[in-house]
Phi, psi and omega in degrees: 000138173272137180258136180243351176210150180302325182298338177294340178292338183301330182294343180262359184259120180276142173255123181243101180292147175060034176230131003277352177224164181304142177074007173255133174257110182273134175259116180266110182261009179298328175296328176295316179296326183289331182278115184307312184290322179294315180297314179300315180298314181299316181290313182294322179296318177292319179300318178298323181294332185247359177296139178075011181256015174072030177285129180261337182202157173246132174247127180245137182271133180303140355254324184291339174295336175291320183297323179274318188293317183296311178292331177293317177300317178301312180298325181275350180074033180231172179280166181239137178237124177278135171257116193251163169286158184303145174084005184258341183264136187274350188241185180300138187217165171248152185222144172227130175265148180204169179256141172260173177293343180222038176156196179236154183206178176211157173229152180224158175212150176299142184291347176254020185294329184227152174254156182305133178084352179297140179262119189245131171267117179267129182229148172208171183284323191216136173258117175249263181273348178091357184297315181294314180295320179297319178295316179296319178298320178298319177298313182299312181291328177295341177261010174090002178269171178244136175280108182289324179189166176232129184232141180230152172286315185233143175232131172266087189300326182294343178272355172057040178297334179299331179298320179290341181254021180305137181097347177257153172278106184253132183233138172219145180282312186237130179245138175240147170240151178269124179218122176059039178077006177232162175258128180234000000 
């Protein structure tokens, strides 16, 4: 199927109530990744949005941010940097701890991942409360680079993650609002 608007991607996104904990609606975007045309549309649409904007590198947040980030970096003709969960990187690293809507987490990056003044597009699959993206942006900026923009495939607008990312250029393909116990 050819996609002509981001909202058409919603038909491929599963809603899983009470996962991973009660009262959380998890959006499973793996069916979107599995669909060749949907994946191509998602990557190309994001690449078009950031082409010509002076992006020097793409940083993707583990793990689904890797799925989006690496092909996006390829499309933009720049390198890719993984932002990992603790204990996964083999060399000297920087770390930022943060809170999630249902727990605590941390992200790390190699301390030589970025050079001063480099413009980095930060990507992840989903924007919820913004904690993960804010922590990753802090890591990038702590190494002297600039976050050129932050891009997500999906945004849960009712969780107001953009507030935590105030001051950044935030982009999302698909937005959901919570209505009547469902995301629409």
